[in-house]
C-alpha positions as CSV (number, residue, x, y, z in Angstrom):
1,M,0.0,0.0,0.0
2,S,1.4,3.3,-1.0
3,A,1.9,6.2,1.5
4,E,-0.8,8.1,-0.3
5,T,-3.3,5.3,-0.1
6,T,-2.5,4.8,3.6
7,K,-3.1,8.5,4.3
8,A,-6.4,8.3,2.5
9,V,-7.5,5.3,4.5
10,L,-6.5,6.9,7.8
11,T,-8.4,10.1,6.8
12,L,-11.5,8.0,6.0
13,V,-11.3,6.2,9.4
14,H,-10.9,9.5,11.2
15,I,-13.9,11.1,9.3
16,I,-16.2,8.2,10.0
17,G,-15.1,7.8,13.6
18,S,-15.4,11.6,14.3
19,A,-18.9,11.7,12.8
20,I,-20.0,8.8,15.0
21,R,-18.4,10.5,18.1
22,E,-20.1,13.8,17.3
23,A,-23.5,12.0,17.3
24,G,-23.0,11.5,21.0
25,E,-25.0,9.0,23.1
26,I,-27.9,9.1,20.6
27,G,-25.7,7.5,17.9
28,I,-26.3,7.8,14.2
29,P,-28.0,5.3,11.9
30,S,-25.5,3.6,9.7
31,G,-27.5,4.2,6.5
32,H,-27.8,7.9,7.2
33,L,-24.0,8.2,7.7
34,Y,-23.3,6.2,4.5
35,A,-25.8,8.4,2.6
36,M,-23.8,11.5,3.6
37,L,-20.6,9.8,2.3
38,M,-22.1,8.3,-0.8
39,G,-20.3,9.3,-3.9
40,K,-17.1,9.9,-2.0
41,V,-16.6,6.3,-0.8
42,T,-17.9,2.9,-1.9
43,L,-20.2,0.8,0.2
44,E,-17.4,-1.7,0.6
45,Q,-15.0,1.0,1.9
46,Y,-17.5,2.3,4.3
47,E,-18.4,-1.2,5.7
48,A,-14.7,-2.0,6.0
49,V,-14.1,1.1,8.1
50,V,-17.1,0.5,10.3
51,N,-16.1,-3.1,10.8
52,L,-12.6,-1.9,11.7
53,L,-13.9,0.5,14.3
54,K,-16.2,-2.2,15.8
55,R,-13.3,-4.7,16.0
56,Q,-11.2,-2.1,17.8
57,K,-14.1,-1.4,20.2
58,I,-14.2,2.3,19.3
59,I,-17.8,2.1,18.2
60,S,-20.7,-0.3,18.7
61,E,-23.6,-1.2,16.4
62,S,-27.1,-2.2,17.5
63,N,-30.0,-2.3,15.0
64,H,-27.9,-0.4,12.5
65,L,-27.3,2.4,15.1
66,L,-23.6,3.4,15.4
67,T,-22.5,4.7,18.8
68,Y,-19.1,5.9,19.9
69,I,-17.6,3.9,22.9
70,A,-14.0,4.9,23.3
């Protein structure tokens, strides 16, 4: 993976994580968040980032509602 690609991936992780964190305790529906990013990232990229954040226990997902943990 090139340095440019790595930087783009880290930026995407930061953007998605920050959006979920800013939603606070209420959380944000995953579909709504993806709709805001549609056209900028693919569904596969979005799902990969969300899954990464869930595996790292930074966010949780319940009934498609994403909530910040860390």
